[in-house]
ROGU-529935 format. One record per atom (N, C-alpha, C, CB): residue number from 1; residue in one letter; x negated, y, z; atom name. Coordinates in nm, 4 decimals, decimal comma. Glycine has a CB too. Example, Ala and Ser with C-alpha at 12.3 -4.5 7.8 and 13.67 -1.06 7.14 Angstrom:
BEGIN
> num residu c1 c2 c3 atome
> 1 a -1,3190 -0,5690 0,7800 N;
> 1 a -1,2300 -0,4500 0,7800 CA;
> 1 a -1,3200 -0,3300 0,7800 C;
> 1 a -1,1308 -0,4473 0,9046 CB;
> 2 s -1,2850 -0,2250 0,7080 N;
> 2 s -1,3670 -0,1060 0,7140 CA;
> 2 s -1,2900 0,0030 0,7870 C;
> 2 s -1,4084 -0,0598 0,5725 CB;
END
This chain:
BEGIN
> num residu c1 c2 c3 atome
> 1 m -0,0884 -0,1162 0,0061 N;
> 1 m 0,0010 0,0003 0,0024 CA;
> 1 m -0,0870 0,1228 -0,0038 C;
> 1 m 0,0978 0,0054 0,1274 CB;
> 2 p -0,0760 0,2175 -0,0997 N;
> 2 p -0,1640 0,3263 -0,1026 CA;
> 2 p -0,1293 0,4309 0,0142 C;
> 2 p -0,1570 0,3910 -0,2430 CB;
> 3 v -0,2350 0,5000 0,0567 N;
> 3 v -0,2214 0,5895 0,1594 CA;
> 3 v -0,2131 0,7345 0,0982 C;
> 3 v -0,3369 0,5718 0,2580 CB;
> 4 g -0,1146 0,8154 0,1370 N;
> 4 g -0,1060 0,9488 0,0827 CA;
> 4 g -0,2022 1,0410 0,1541 C;
> 4 g 0,0357 1,0015 0,0928 CB;
> 5 g -0,1991 1,1652 0,1122 N;
> 5 g -0,2802 1,2674 0,1704 CA;
> 5 g -0,2347 1,3004 0,3134 C;
> 5 g -0,2769 1,3906 0,0836 CB;
> 6 a -0,3296 1,3389 0,3904 N;
> 6 a -0,3043 1,3668 0,5387 CA;
> 6 a -0,2544 1,5108 0,5531 C;
> 6 a -0,4392 1,3458 0,6282 CB;
> 7 v -0,1911 1,5168 0,6638 N;
> 7 v -0,1457 1,6548 0,7091 CA;
> 7 v -0,2022 1,6813 0,8429 C;
> 7 v 0,0113 1,6685 0,7149 CB;
> 8 p -0,2231 1,8026 0,8876 N;
> 8 p -0,2802 1,8372 1,0185 CA;
> 8 p -0,2025 1,7535 1,1246 C;
> 8 p -0,2694 1,9966 1,0477 CB;
> 9 g -0,2821 1,7028 1,2202 N;
> 9 g -0,2161 1,6318 1,3345 CA;
> 9 g -0,1942 1,4908 1,2970 C;
> 9 g -0,0809 1,6966 1,3745 CB;
> 10 s -0,2243 1,4401 1,1736 N;
> 10 s -0,1985 1,3023 1,1514 CA;
> 10 s -0,3034 1,2078 1,2130 C;
> 10 s -0,1888 1,2793 1,0070 CB;
> 11 v -0,2725 1,0794 1,2132 N;
> 11 v -0,3571 0,9792 1,2788 CA;
> 11 v -0,4763 0,9523 1,1901 C;
> 11 v -0,2786 0,8476 1,3078 CB;
> 12 v -0,5912 0,9257 1,2520 N;
> 12 v -0,7068 0,8840 1,1792 CA;
> 12 v -0,7073 0,7378 1,1510 C;
> 12 v -0,8273 0,9206 1,2516 CB;
> 13 p -0,7010 0,7001 1,0177 N;
> 13 p -0,7060 0,5565 0,9968 CA;
> 13 p -0,8341 0,4968 1,0044 C;
> 13 p -0,6533 0,5230 0,8754 CB;
> 14 v -0,8377 0,3647 1,0256 N;
> 14 v -0,9671 0,2918 1,0376 CA;
> 14 v -1,0272 0,2915 0,8973 C;
> 14 v -0,9485 0,1408 1,0950 CB;
> 15 w -1,1575 0,3162 0,8817 N;
> 15 w -1,2207 0,3179 0,7581 CA;
> 15 w -1,2216 0,1723 0,7003 C;
> 15 w -1,3614 0,3769 0,7728 CB;
> 16 r -1,2049 0,1611 0,5651 N;
> 16 r -1,2282 0,0338 0,4938 CA;
> 16 r -1,2730 0,0790 0,3536 C;
> 16 r -1,0943 -0,0634 0,4898 CB;
> 17 e -1,3316 -0,0230 0,2861 N;
> 17 e -1,3857 -0,0048 0,1595 CA;
> 17 e -1,2827 0,0498 0,0605 C;
> 17 e -1,4424 -0,1310 0,1131 CB;
> 18 g -1,3204 0,1568 -0,0039 N;
> 18 g -1,2296 0,2205 -0,1034 CA;
> 18 g -1,1388 0,3255 -0,0435 C;
> 18 g -1,1440 0,1156 -0,1705 CB;
> 19 l -1,1385 0,3432 0,0821 N;
> 19 l -1,0564 0,4449 0,1455 CA;
> 19 l -1,1213 0,5812 0,1299 C;
> 19 l -1,0343 0,4124 0,2936 CB;
> 20 d -1,0494 0,6817 0,0673 N;
> 20 d -1,1063 0,8073 0,0417 CA;
> 20 d -1,0907 0,9019 0,1553 C;
> 20 d -1,0498 0,8629 -0,0770 CB;
> 21 p -1,1914 0,9893 0,1810 N;
> 21 p -1,1775 1,0863 0,2916 CA;
> 21 p -1,0561 1,1793 0,2838 C;
> 21 p -1,2996 1,1700 0,2977 CB;
> 22 a -0,9943 1,1932 0,1653 N;
> 22 a -0,8805 1,2702 0,1487 CA;
> 22 a -0,7589 1,2329 0,2296 C;
> 22 a -0,8489 1,2686 0,0163 CB;
> 23 v -0,7695 1,1005 0,2877 N;
> 23 v -0,6580 1,0570 0,3728 CA;
> 23 v -0,6711 1,1192 0,5136 C;
> 23 v -0,6541 0,9008 0,3822 CB;
> 24 l -0,7861 1,1808 0,5471 N;
> 24 l -0,8075 1,2425 0,6733 CA;
> 24 l -0,7388 1,3760 0,6801 C;
> 24 l -0,9525 1,2567 0,7000 CB;
> 25 a -0,7112 1,4233 0,7940 N;
> 25 a -0,6547 1,5579 0,8149 CA;
> 25 a -0,7746 1,6578 0,7851 C;
> 25 a -0,5934 1,5756 0,9698 CB;
> 26 p -0,7371 1,7758 0,7460 N;
> 26 p -0,8405 1,8743 0,6979 CA;
> 26 p -0,9616 1,8948 0,7954 C;
> 26 p -0,7721 2,0120 0,6750 CB;
> 27 d -0,9377 1,9028 0,9267 N;
> 27 d -1,0413 1,9182 1,0173 CA;
> 27 d -1,1404 1,8050 1,0192 C;
> 27 d -0,9866 1,9370 1,1451 CB;
> 28 y -1,0863 1,6801 1,0086 N;
> 28 y -1,1668 1,5629 0,9972 CA;
> 28 y -1,2486 1,5585 0,8671 C;
> 28 y -1,0799 1,4432 1,0072 CB;
> 29 q -1,1850 1,6043 0,7628 N;
> 29 q -1,2562 1,6057 0,6276 CA;
> 29 q -1,3717 1,6915 0,6332 C;
> 29 q -1,1665 1,6535 0,5131 CB;
> 30 r -1,3601 1,8126 0,6963 N;
> 30 r -1,4620 1,9057 0,7030 CA;
> 30 r -1,5827 1,8565 0,7901 C;
> 30 r -1,4054 2,0322 0,7545 CB;
> 31 i -1,5504 1,7813 0,8964 N;
> 31 i -1,6578 1,7342 0,9694 CA;
> 31 i -1,7392 1,6282 0,8861 C;
> 31 i -1,6069 1,6781 1,1000 CB;
> 32 t -1,6694 1,5412 0,8152 N;
> 32 t -1,7362 1,4394 0,7289 CA;
> 32 t -1,8203 1,5069 0,6225 C;
> 32 t -1,6317 1,3460 0,6614 CB;
> 33 e -1,7601 1,6183 0,5591 N;
> 33 e -1,8304 1,6844 0,4535 CA;
> 33 e -1,9645 1,7485 0,5037 C;
> 33 e -1,7392 1,7903 0,3918 CB;
> 34 i -1,9519 1,8094 0,6178 N;
> 34 i -2,0686 1,8745 0,6776 CA;
> 34 i -2,1816 1,7722 0,6997 C;
> 34 i -2,0298 1,9425 0,8121 CB;
> 35 l -2,1474 1,6610 0,7606 N;
> 35 l -2,2414 1,5640 0,7829 CA;
> 35 l -2,2902 1,4923 0,6565 C;
> 35 l -2,1877 1,4721 0,8757 CB;
> 36 a -2,2091 1,4712 0,5525 N;
> 36 a -2,2488 1,4196 0,4310 CA;
> 36 a -2,3459 1,5098 0,3589 C;
> 36 a -2,1332 1,3937 0,3510 CB;
> 37 g -2,3220 1,6423 0,3633 N;
> 37 g -2,4106 1,7375 0,2977 CA;
> 37 g -2,5433 1,7497 0,3665 C;
> 37 g -2,3464 1,8712 0,2904 CB;
> 38 r -2,5421 1,7276 0,4926 N;
> 38 r -2,6700 1,7317 0,5677 CA;
> 38 r -2,7513 1,6099 0,5324 C;
> 38 r -2,6462 1,7381 0,7221 CB;
> 39 g -2,6865 1,4954 0,5206 N;
> 39 g -2,7568 1,3726 0,4844 CA;
> 39 g -2,8138 1,3735 0,3471 C;
> 39 g -2,6673 1,2580 0,4970 CB;
> 40 r -2,7382 1,4325 0,2501 N;
> 40 r -2,7908 1,4581 0,1096 CA;
> 40 r -2,9041 1,5495 0,1016 C;
> 40 r -2,6859 1,5135 0,0230 CB;
> 41 s -2,9089 1,6452 0,1904 N;
> 41 s -3,0131 1,7482 0,1853 CA;
> 41 s -3,1530 1,7033 0,2218 C;
> 41 s -2,9760 1,8573 0,2739 CB;
> 42 g -3,1495 1,5779 0,2837 N;
> 42 g -3,2813 1,5173 0,3204 CA;
> 42 g -3,3397 1,5838 0,4492 C;
> 42 g -3,3843 1,5333 0,1998 CB;
> 43 q -3,2524 1,6425 0,5318 N;
> 43 q -3,3058 1,6966 0,6549 CA;
> 43 q -3,3535 1,6032 0,7515 C;
> 43 q -3,2129 1,7736 0,7167 CB;
> 44 v -3,4455 1,6406 0,8404 N;
> 44 v -3,4947 1,5583 0,9374 CA;
> 44 v -3,3925 1,5106 1,0354 C;
> 44 v -3,5980 1,6233 1,0023 CB;
> 45 g -3,3965 1,3851 1,0745 N;
> 45 g -3,2900 1,3275 1,1641 CA;
> 45 g -3,1880 1,2455 1,0836 C;
> 45 g -3,2149 1,4424 1,2418 CB;
> 46 g -3,2109 1,2321 0,9560 N;
> 46 g -3,1213 1,1455 0,8765 CA;
> 46 g -2,9773 1,2027 0,8628 C;
> 46 g -3,1149 1,0059 0,9412 CB;
> 47 g -2,9605 1,3303 0,8831 N;
> 47 g -2,8320 1,3915 0,8767 CA;
> 47 g -2,7505 1,3877 1,0052 C;
> 47 g -2,7573 1,3291 0,7717 CB;
> 48 a -2,8113 1,3407 1,1068 N;
> 48 a -2,7389 1,3344 1,2368 CA;
> 48 a -2,7311 1,4847 1,2942 C;
> 48 a -2,8182 1,2312 1,3434 CB;
> 49 m -2,6203 1,5127 1,3521 N;
> 49 m -2,5957 1,6399 1,4143 CA;
> 49 m -2,5326 1,6213 1,5510 C;
> 49 m -2,5078 1,7254 1,3264 CB;
> 50 d -2,5604 1,7117 1,6470 N;
> 50 d -2,4836 1,7136 1,7640 CA;
> 50 d -2,3582 1,7965 1,7496 C;
> 50 d -2,5645 1,7619 1,8740 CB;
> 51 c -2,2673 1,7995 1,8536 N;
> 51 c -2,1386 1,8704 1,8344 CA;
> 51 c -2,1573 2,0204 1,8310 C;
> 51 c -2,0400 1,8342 1,9456 CB;
> 52 r -2,2621 2,0756 1,8969 N;
> 52 r -2,2846 2,2198 1,8809 CA;
> 52 r -2,3157 2,2578 1,7438 C;
> 52 r -2,3922 2,2661 1,9670 CB;
> 53 q -2,3989 2,1773 1,6809 N;
> 53 q -2,4372 2,2098 1,5406 CA;
> 53 q -2,3175 2,1909 1,4533 C;
> 53 q -2,5557 2,1212 1,4897 CB;
> 54 l -2,2366 2,0865 1,4759 N;
> 54 l -2,1101 2,0669 1,3976 CA;
> 54 l -2,0176 2,1840 1,4154 C;
> 54 l -2,0370 1,9371 1,4405 CB;
> 55 a -1,9952 2,2312 1,5416 N;
> 55 a -1,9130 2,3389 1,5670 CA;
> 55 a -1,9592 2,4629 1,4848 C;
> 55 a -1,9112 2,3655 1,7143 CB;
> 56 a -2,0899 2,4942 1,4914 N;
> 56 a -2,1432 2,6008 1,4096 CA;
> 56 a -2,1273 2,5854 1,2634 C;
> 56 a -2,2802 2,6167 1,4372 CB;
> 57 g -2,1424 2,4682 1,2126 N;
> 57 g -2,1138 2,4339 1,0722 CA;
> 57 g -1,9731 2,4593 1,0359 C;
> 57 g -2,1455 2,2916 1,0444 CB;
> 58 l -1,8820 2,4374 1,1287 N;
> 58 l -1,7371 2,4604 1,1141 CA;
> 58 l -1,6968 2,6065 1,1168 C;
> 58 l -1,6638 2,3887 1,2223 CB;
> 59 g -1,7947 2,6882 1,1545 N;
> 59 g -1,7659 2,8367 1,1791 CA;
> 59 g -1,7000 2,8606 1,3077 C;
> 59 g -1,6774 2,8960 1,0706 CB;
> 60 l -1,7179 2,7684 1,4069 N;
> 60 l -1,6604 2,7932 1,5428 CA;
> 60 l -1,7726 2,8516 1,6428 C;
> 60 l -1,5988 2,6533 1,6017 CB;
> 61 e -1,7224 2,9182 1,7328 N;
> 61 e -1,8097 2,9652 1,8472 CA;
> 61 e -1,8694 2,8418 1,9139 C;
> 61 e -1,7265 3,0527 1,9552 CB;
> 62 s -1,9886 2,8568 1,9702 N;
> 62 s -2,0467 2,7483 2,0435 CA;
> 62 s -2,0095 2,7524 2,1879 C;
> 62 s -2,1927 2,7492 2,0291 CB;
> 63 v -1,8776 2,7676 2,2176 N;
> 63 v -1,8283 2,7750 2,3571 CA;
> 63 v -1,7790 2,6264 2,3935 C;
> 63 v -1,7047 2,8891 2,3719 CB;
> 64 p -1,7895 2,6013 2,5216 N;
> 64 p -1,7532 2,4645 2,5648 CA;
> 64 p -1,6177 2,4060 2,5001 C;
> 64 p -1,7396 2,4662 2,7199 CB;
> 65 a -1,5087 2,4944 2,5067 N;
> 65 a -1,3854 2,4467 2,4566 CA;
> 65 a -1,3833 2,4089 2,3163 C;
> 65 a -1,2885 2,5402 2,4775 CB;
> 66 k -1,4555 2,4842 2,2355 N;
> 66 k -1,4629 2,4540 2,0877 CA;
> 66 k -1,5473 2,3277 2,0664 C;
> 66 k -1,5264 2,5768 2,0058 CB;
> 67 v -1,6630 2,3299 2,1358 N;
> 67 v -1,7510 2,2116 2,1185 CA;
> 67 v -1,6857 2,0793 2,1563 C;
> 67 v -1,8758 2,2287 2,2011 CB;
> 68 e -1,6129 2,0823 2,2702 N;
> 68 e -1,5433 1,9658 2,3072 CA;
> 68 e -1,4405 1,9186 2,2212 C;
> 68 e -1,4907 1,9822 2,4254 CB;
> 69 g -1,3720 2,0127 2,1548 N;
> 69 g -1,2752 1,9789 2,0485 CA;
> 69 g -1,3385 1,9073 1,9271 C;
> 69 g -1,2066 2,1061 2,0009 CB;
> 70 v -1,4562 1,9566 1,8901 N;
> 70 v -1,5370 1,8868 1,7825 CA;
> 70 v -1,5771 1,7535 1,8278 C;
> 70 v -1,6633 1,9658 1,7433 CB;
> 71 r -1,6303 1,7437 1,9579 N;
> 71 r -1,6742 1,6167 2,0059 CA;
> 71 r -1,5635 1,5121 2,0050 C;
> 71 r -1,7291 1,6319 2,1423 CB;
> 72 s -1,4460 1,5549 2,0452 N;
> 72 s -1,3369 1,4643 2,0483 CA;
> 72 s -1,3020 1,4086 1,8967 C;
> 72 s -1,2126 1,5400 2,1150 CB;
> 73 k -1,2995 1,4973 1,8092 N;
> 73 k -1,2722 1,4594 1,6668 CA;
> 73 k -1,3907 1,3691 1,6136 C;
> 73 k -1,2559 1,5935 1,5743 CB;
> 74 a -1,5124 1,4008 1,6395 N;
> 74 a -1,6306 1,3219 1,6000 CA;
> 74 a -1,6205 1,1823 1,6599 C;
> 74 a -1,7629 1,3915 1,6459 CB;
> 75 k -1,5915 1,1749 1,7922 N;
> 75 k -1,5828 1,0436 1,8628 CA;
> 75 k -1,4701 0,9598 1,7976 C;
> 75 k -1,5544 1,0639 2,0200 CB;
> 76 r -1,3598 1,0319 1,7648 N;
> 76 r -1,2457 0,9554 1,7021 CA;
> 76 r -1,2885 0,8967 1,5708 C;
> 76 r -1,1208 1,0466 1,6794 CB;
> 77 l -1,3660 0,9811 1,4861 N;
> 77 l -1,4051 0,9404 1,3538 CA;
> 77 l -1,5071 0,8222 1,3760 C;
> 77 l -1,4685 1,0650 1,2695 CB;
> 78 a -1,5899 0,8236 1,4698 N;
> 78 a -1,6899 0,7223 1,4974 CA;
> 78 a -1,6187 0,5873 1,5375 C;
> 78 a -1,7871 0,7726 1,6121 CB;
> 79 a -1,5191 0,6017 1,6239 N;
> 79 a -1,4430 0,4874 1,6751 CA;
> 79 a -1,3703 0,4135 1,5570 C;
> 79 a -1,3383 0,5365 1,7836 CB;
> 80 r -1,3425 0,4862 1,4607 N;
> 80 r -1,2617 0,4268 1,3490 CA;
> 80 r -1,3512 0,4010 1,2286 C;
> 80 r -1,1425 0,5220 1,3076 CB;
> 81 g -1,4797 0,4062 1,2401 N;
> 81 g -1,5737 0,3723 1,1410 CA;
> 81 g -1,6106 0,4762 1,0336 C;
> 81 g -1,5260 0,2594 1,0787 CB;
> 82 w -1,5689 0,5941 1,0445 N;
> 82 w -1,5965 0,6981 0,9462 CA;
> 82 w -1,7371 0,7605 0,9764 C;
> 82 w -1,4820 0,8087 0,9493 CB;
> 83 l -1,7762 0,7677 1,1001 N;
> 83 l -1,9025 0,8230 1,1395 CA;
> 83 l -1,9858 0,7189 1,2185 C;
> 83 l -1,8798 0,9498 1,2227 CB;
> 84 a -2,1119 0,7404 1,2329 N;
> 84 a -2,1948 0,6584 1,3205 CA;
> 84 a -2,2421 0,7478 1,4370 C;
> 84 a -2,3176 0,5956 1,2414 CB;
> 85 e -2,2446 0,7007 1,5571 N;
> 85 e -2,2963 0,7779 1,6759 CA;
> 85 e -2,4332 0,7108 1,6940 C;
> 85 e -2,1970 0,7687 1,8155 CB;
> 86 e -2,5375 0,7637 1,6409 N;
> 86 e -2,6680 0,6998 1,6462 CA;
> 86 e -2,7289 0,6992 1,7824 C;
> 86 e -2,7598 0,7654 1,5534 CB;
> 87 s -2,7020 0,7995 1,8594 N;
> 87 s -2,7362 0,8020 1,9924 CA;
> 87 s -2,6315 0,8945 2,0672 C;
> 87 s -2,8830 0,8495 2,0076 CB;
> 88 p -2,6088 0,8972 2,1871 N;
> 88 p -2,5069 0,9708 2,2527 CA;
> 88 p -2,5039 1,1151 2,2074 C;
> 88 p -2,5252 0,9627 2,3987 CB;
> 89 g -2,3922 1,1465 2,1443 N;
> 89 g -2,3739 1,2829 2,0941 CA;
> 89 g -2,4293 1,3186 1,9625 C;
> 89 g -2,4277 1,3712 2,1845 CB;
> 90 m -2,4994 1,2238 1,8973 N;
> 90 m -2,5574 1,2551 1,7630 CA;
> 90 m -2,4803 1,1774 1,6532 C;
> 90 m -2,7128 1,2175 1,7582 CB;
> 91 f -2,4166 1,2459 1,5680 N;
> 91 f -2,3255 1,1835 1,4700 CA;
> 91 f -2,3847 1,1955 1,3277 C;
> 91 f -2,1831 1,2510 1,4760 CB;
> 92 s -2,3502 1,0979 1,2489 N;
> 92 s -2,3905 1,0979 1,1062 CA;
> 92 s -2,2877 1,0179 1,0265 C;
> 92 s -2,5353 1,0371 1,0871 CB;
> 93 v -2,2890 1,0414 0,8941 N;
> 93 v -2,1978 0,9618 0,8122 CA;
> 93 v -2,2432 0,8205 0,7971 C;
> 93 v -2,1820 1,0227 0,6777 CB;
> 94 v -2,1516 0,7251 0,7810 N;
> 94 v -2,1879 0,5890 0,7677 CA;
> 94 v -2,2306 0,5656 0,6249 C;
> 94 v -2,0740 0,4975 0,8083 CB;
> 95 a -2,3322 0,4975 0,5910 N;
> 95 a -2,3769 0,4734 0,4605 CA;
> 95 a -2,2673 0,4085 0,3764 C;
> 95 a -2,4991 0,3895 0,4641 CB;
> 96 g -2,2475 0,4537 0,2573 N;
> 96 g -2,1402 0,3931 0,1732 CA;
> 96 g -2,0128 0,4508 0,1952 C;
> 96 g -2,1275 0,2514 0,1947 CB;
END
């Protein structure tokens, strides 16, 4: 059964082969895009970023409330296979 486009506030599906990031809500798509772009740029750390860096990449202030919101989303993406948490608080896109 095909999955349609996501709307803000929708559930994050478990990643599986062939599932396009377009099924994610816009905030989640932006997180994966930032991490994918960093990985492609060949930056040191294999593209891994912490939540403060992700918040800055999203154009958010690096205040605890905003960083924790990003952390919650990144953890949810990692739990469902979209991201890898290489070490506590360091996220990257999953290869493939």
